[in-house]
C-alpha positions as MATLAB code, in Angstrom:
seq = 'YKIGGIGTVPVGRVETGIIKAGMVVTFAPTNVTTEVKSVEMHHEQLEQGVPGDNVGFNVKNVSVKDIRRGNVASDSKNDPAKEAASFTAQVIILNHPGQIGAGYAPVLDCHTAHIACKFAELIEKIDRRTGKSIEEKPKFVKSGDACIAKLVPSKPMCVESYNEYPPLGRFAVRDMRQTVA';
ca = [
       0.000    0.000    0.000;
       1.049    3.595   -0.481;
       0.230    5.619    2.596;
       0.504    9.405    2.480;
       3.207   10.834    4.726;
       4.570    7.378    5.495;
       5.416    5.850    2.138;
       5.305    2.266    0.962;
       3.865   -0.325    3.351;
       3.977   -3.911    2.068;
       1.578   -6.234    3.888;
       2.128   -9.950    4.219;
       2.254  -12.966    6.443;
       5.386  -13.900    8.359;
       6.014  -17.511    7.284;
       9.292  -18.283    9.079;
      11.717  -16.333   11.283;
      10.958  -12.782   12.422;
      10.752   -9.308   10.945;
      11.653   -6.180   12.895;
      12.711   -2.571   12.431;
      16.334   -2.113   11.351;
      16.489   -5.311    9.304;
      17.653   -5.114    5.709;
      15.340   -7.178    3.525;
      15.435   -8.175   -0.125;
      12.280   -8.797   -2.123;
      12.513  -11.798   -4.449;
      12.253  -12.254   -7.365;
      12.451   -8.485   -8.049;
      15.743   -8.127   -6.135;
      14.846   -4.845   -4.420;
      16.740   -4.349   -1.140;
      15.651   -1.927    1.576;
      15.597   -1.271    5.302;
      12.554   -2.024    7.435;
      11.630    1.194    9.275;
       8.775   -0.166   11.380;
       6.466   -3.158   11.733;
       2.803   -2.992   12.677;
      -0.201   -5.235   13.028;
      -3.767   -3.883   13.179;
      -2.365   -0.330   13.310;
      -0.234   -1.029   16.378;
       3.569   -0.890   16.371;
       5.214   -4.264   16.961;
       8.668   -5.044   18.336;
       8.756   -7.890   15.853;
       6.480   -9.977   13.634;
       6.542  -13.755   14.163;
       5.264  -16.661   12.027;
       1.515  -16.454   11.474;
       1.359  -12.672   11.955;
      -0.140  -10.619    9.134;
       1.980   -7.492    9.320;
       2.477   -4.238    7.512;
       6.035   -2.939    7.428;
       7.275    0.440    6.328;
      10.223    0.381    3.913;
      12.628    3.091    2.761;
      12.979    4.318   -0.828;
      10.803    1.660   -2.433;
       8.007    2.560   -4.814;
       4.771    0.554   -4.803;
       5.638   -0.233   -8.432;
       8.838   -2.063   -7.388;
       7.070   -4.862   -5.520;
       3.961   -6.955   -6.029;
       1.826   -9.727   -4.594;
       3.752  -12.996   -4.513;
       7.127  -11.366   -3.783;
       8.984  -12.846   -0.806;
      10.823  -10.505    1.583;
      13.727  -12.044    3.482;
      16.851  -11.127    5.444;
      19.340  -10.072    2.777;
      22.319  -11.341    4.799;
      20.900  -14.654    5.990;
      19.921  -17.144    3.261;
      17.741  -14.706    1.295;
      14.922  -16.061   -0.864;
      15.811  -16.342   -4.540;
      13.883  -16.900   -7.723;
      13.898  -20.333   -9.306;
      14.339  -20.741  -13.073;
      13.074  -24.292  -12.561;
      12.471  -26.627   -9.640;
      11.867  -30.299   -8.924;
       8.629  -31.106   -7.135;
       6.635  -34.039   -5.844;
       3.159  -33.759   -7.364;
       0.076  -35.803   -6.473;
      -2.603  -35.698   -9.174;
      -5.932  -35.342   -7.367;
      -8.466  -34.521   -9.968;
      -7.729  -34.297  -13.672;
      -9.997  -35.708  -16.392;
      -7.199  -36.696  -18.786;
      -3.523  -37.499  -18.679;
      -0.787  -35.092  -17.689;
       2.466  -35.210  -19.620;
       5.471  -33.007  -20.377;
       4.313  -29.643  -21.741;
       1.262  -29.346  -19.456;
       1.135  -25.737  -18.196;
      -1.372  -25.092  -15.388;
      -1.268  -22.302  -12.774;
       0.547  -22.867   -9.476;
      -0.640  -21.157   -6.308;
       2.355  -21.007   -3.974;
       2.218  -18.758   -0.872;
       0.606  -15.619   -2.435;
       2.053  -16.081   -5.930;
      -0.197  -17.224   -8.776;
       1.979  -18.192  -11.750;
       1.704  -20.502  -14.767;
       4.301  -23.280  -14.687;
       5.138  -25.869  -17.305;
       5.753  -29.536  -16.532;
       9.072  -29.692  -18.417;
       9.643  -33.374  -17.705;
       8.197  -36.215  -15.677;
      11.232  -37.635  -13.875;
       9.585  -40.614  -12.182;
       6.261  -42.004  -11.071;
       6.260  -42.822   -7.357;
       4.073  -44.614   -4.823;
       2.157  -41.821   -3.101;
       2.370  -43.535    0.309;
       5.978  -44.735    0.403;
       7.587  -42.375   -2.122;
       9.281  -45.378   -3.782;
       9.904  -45.182   -7.516;
       7.439  -47.151   -9.673;
       8.487  -46.042  -13.157;
      11.349  -43.962  -14.560;
      10.468  -41.169  -17.017;
       6.754  -42.000  -17.452;
       5.040  -40.587  -20.557;
       1.923  -39.579  -18.592;
       0.406  -39.490  -15.119;
      -3.291  -39.442  -14.243;
      -5.615  -38.909  -11.258;
      -4.418  -40.853   -8.215;
      -0.795  -40.955   -9.413;
       2.145  -39.244   -7.737;
       5.280  -38.182   -9.552;
       8.483  -36.206   -9.346;
       8.479  -33.539  -12.059;
      10.677  -30.705  -13.228;
       8.604  -27.500  -13.345;
       9.508  -24.290  -15.162;
       7.683  -21.073  -14.142;
       6.524  -18.782  -16.981;
       7.885  -15.761  -15.111;
      10.242  -15.315  -12.149;
       8.868  -17.143   -9.119;
      10.133  -17.625   -5.611;
       9.950  -21.166   -4.224;
      12.043  -22.839   -1.534;
      12.868  -26.391   -0.531;
       9.966  -27.873    1.459;
      12.467  -29.353    3.943;
      13.920  -25.952    4.791;
      10.922  -23.620    4.462;
       7.684  -25.654    4.280;
       5.280  -22.718    3.671;
       7.317  -21.640    0.636;
       7.669  -25.177   -0.679;
       3.970  -26.086   -0.825;
       1.728  -25.361   -3.786;
      -1.597  -26.214   -5.397;
      -1.943  -26.875   -9.128;
      -5.024  -25.157  -10.557;
      -6.638  -25.736  -13.929;
     -10.192  -25.535  -15.258;
     -11.152  -23.542  -12.144;
     -10.329  -26.372   -9.774;
      -7.422  -27.858   -7.863;
      -6.002  -30.664   -9.982;
      -2.863  -31.524   -7.978;
];
């Protein structure tokens, strides 16, 4: 938001770690770096925001045009979030009328980002309970199947390893106005 007399106030949910005044944060994937001037929740100043808090934070010298929904702000000195040109994901097909193969390009909803991603290759089909490999390089997967796939976002997107940052490593696959995987 742009607030007169104060400046730019991004609003978002703290997923991991903390945010507090004085921190230097970088927004990914836009790569804008700035200092946090203050943190507030429901119009009250906070010492710090913790996971689960929906906070607004005032930032220096950043225009509202520089950042957008789906950006991830993180500590620029401590393992900052970065964009992924591609990523490997475990996908469970819940509800798709046909077969899904390489080239399929649905929309992924990951944290607050909403970005089309292409299934570049199906690496293996796995057992959805044990995670054991059933078939290498399958041609297609269908409802009820689980697979490991290489995904390529259509524009810069910030995702993280599920093991390190679970909220930034989870996503829903949307197509035909429903969740398909």
